[in-house]
C-alpha positions in Angstrom: 113.0 85.0 94.2 114.8 88.3 93.9 118.6 88.4 94.5 120.1 90.0 97.6 121.5 92.8 95.4 118.1 93.5 94.0 116.6 93.7 97.5 119.4 95.8 98.8 118.9 98.2 95.9 115.2 98.4 96.5 115.6 99.0 100.2 118.6 101.3 99.8 116.6 104.0 97.9 113.2 105.6 98.0 110.4 106.1 100.5 110.2 102.4 101.5 113.8 102.4 102.6 113.1 105.5 104.7 110.1 103.8 106.3 112.1 100.7 107.1 115.0 102.8 108.5 112.6 104.7 110.7 111.3 101.5 112.2 114.9 100.5 113.0 115.7 103.9 114.4 112.7 103.9 116.7 113.5 100.3 117.9 117.0 101.5 118.6 115.7 104.3 120.7 113.4 101.9 122.6 116.4 99.6 123.1 118.4 102.4 124.9 120.3 103.6 121.8 121.5 100.2 120.6 122.3 99.7 116.9 119.4 97.8 115.3 120.1 95.9 112.0 117.9 94.3 109.4 119.5 91.2 107.8 118.4 88.9 105.0 119.7 85.3 104.8 121.7 84.7 101.6 121.4 81.5 99.4 124.1 79.9 101.6 122.2 80.9 104.8 124.5 83.7 105.8 123.2 87.0 107.2 123.5 89.9 104.9 122.9 93.3 106.5 120.4 95.4 104.5 119.6 98.4 106.7 120.8 99.9 110.0 119.3 102.2 112.6 122.4 104.4 112.3 124.6 105.6 109.5 128.1 103.9 109.3 127.7 101.4 112.1 130.8 99.7 113.5 131.5 96.3 112.1 130.8 94.4 115.4 127.3 96.0 115.4 126.4 94.3 112.1 128.3 91.0 112.2 125.6 88.6 113.5 127.0 85.4 115.0 124.5 83.1 113.4 125.5 79.9 115.1 125.5 81.3 118.6 122.2 83.2 118.0 119.7 81.4 115.7 121.0 77.9 115.1 121.4 77.1 118.8 117.6 77.7 119.1 116.9 75.5 116.1 115.4 78.5 114.3 114.8 78.3 110.6 117.3 80.3 108.6 115.8 79.8 105.1 117.4 81.8 102.3 115.5 85.1 101.8 114.2 85.2 105.4 114.7 88.5 107.1 115.7 89.1 110.8 115.9 92.2 112.9 118.2 92.4 115.9 120.8 94.1 118.0 123.8 93.2 120.0 122.9 93.4 123.7 126.4 93.3 125.1 129.6 91.4 124.6 128.6 89.0 127.3 124.9 88.6 126.4 125.3 88.3 122.7 122.5 89.1 120.2 118.8 89.4 120.4 116.9 88.8 117.1 113.4 88.4 115.9 112.0 87.4 112.5 110.4 89.9 110.1 106.9 88.7 109.4 103.5 90.2 108.6 101.6 88.3 111.3 102.5 87.7 115.0 103.3 84.3 116.2 101.2 82.9 119.0 102.6 83.7 122.5 104.6 81.0 124.2 102.5 78.8 126.5 102.5 79.6 130.2 104.3 82.5 131.7 105.7 85.2 129.3 109.5 84.7 129.4 110.5 86.9 126.5 112.6 89.9 127.6 111.6 93.5 126.9 114.3 93.6 124.3 113.0 90.6 122.5 109.4 92.0 122.6 110.6 95.3 121.2 112.4 93.5 118.3 109.3 91.3 117.7 107.2 94.4 117.3 109.9 96.0 115.0 109.8 92.7 112.9 106.1 92.9 112.6 106.2 96.6 111.5 108.8 95.8 108.9 106.8 92.8 107.7 103.8 95.0 107.2 105.9 97.3 105.1 106.9 94.5 102.7 105.4 94.7 99.2 
């Protein structure tokens, strides 16, 4: 497994980085100009921001509250896993989706995912398809 620094270096430069950033930028536009972030989980299962839809984002836009967002759902936060997300508002918290190359099956019954969640799911799929 590559280290976070190696992955950050790979994504921080070159054409792949620009492709990833463009996916984040377009997701941000679709999410009404929200700041969209790509994180990778570190060895101690903490989110490390890799890329952002805007240059020089404010700290609160990149500081994912992992416990309030992922762990309360029982979501897997395996080291090396990547997530894309944005802060909806101070009162609503974060909306995140995993980066993966294949879509998950839709939830049973009536579709309950918000438009914001579906937008991030699609961004996560696009980013997953760009992975080497």
